C-alpha positions in Angstrom: 243.6 62.6 37.9 244.6 65.5 40.0 246.2 65.0 43.5 243.1 66.6 45.1 241.1 63.7 43.6 243.5 61.1 44.6 243.8 62.1 48.3 240.3 60.9 49.2 241.1 57.5 47.5 244.2 57.3 49.7 242.2 58.1 52.8 239.6 55.5 52.0 242.2 52.8 51.4 243.9 53.7 54.7 240.7 53.2 56.6 240.0 50.0 54.7 243.4 48.6 55.8 243.5 50.3 59.2 239.9 50.6 60.3 241.0 52.0 63.7 241.8 55.3 61.8 238.2 55.8 60.7 237.4 59.4 61.6 241.1 60.4 61.6 241.7 63.9 60.3 244.2 63.0 57.6 246.7 65.6 56.6 248.9 65.7 53.5 252.0 65.7 55.8 250.9 62.4 57.4 253.1 59.5 56.5 251.7 56.0 56.3 254.4 54.8 58.7 253.5 57.5 61.3 249.8 56.4 60.9 250.8 52.9 62.0 251.0 51.2 58.7 253.6 48.5 58.4 255.3 47.6 55.1 252.5 45.1 54.2 249.8 47.6 55.1 251.5 50.3 53.0 251.8 48.0 50.0 248.1 47.0 50.3 247.0 50.7 50.6 248.9 51.6 47.5 247.5 48.6 45.6 244.0 49.6 46.5 244.5 53.1 45.4 246.1 52.0 42.1 243.2 49.7 41.4 240.7 52.5 42.2 242.5 54.7 39.8 242.7 51.9 37.2 246.5 52.7 37.0 249.0 49.9 36.3 252.5 50.8 37.4 255.1 48.7 39.3 254.6 49.0 43.1 258.3 49.9 43.4 257.5 53.2 41.5 255.5 54.3 44.6 258.3 54.0 47.1 259.7 57.5 46.9 257.0 59.7 48.4 257.3 60.4 52.1 253.8 61.5 53.0 250.2 61.4 51.7 250.5 64.6 49.8 253.7 63.5 48.0 252.1 60.1 47.2 249.0 61.8 45.7 251.1 64.2 43.6 253.3 61.3 42.5 250.3 59.2 41.4 248.8 62.3 39.6 252.1 62.6 37.7 251.9 58.9 36.8 248.4 59.3 35.4 249.7 62.2 33.2 252.4 59.9 31.8 250.0 57.0 31.3 247.8 59.0 29.0 
């Protein structure tokens, strides 16, 4: 998957975990922490996205990215490796 395809999955997962952000204009530079997600929320968001992508990687492999765009690119890279 490409990062452009993953970003909407991330946005949907954020709204699922943090419904108060429904209608928010998400930007690639937004960080989950700045959006109000605590560590449990962030883990749940990533797990939802991984499940939607049918991608099995250790959760710790997703700790590096600092914003939504970096997370999408990181997951896109992981899908390339998983092929």
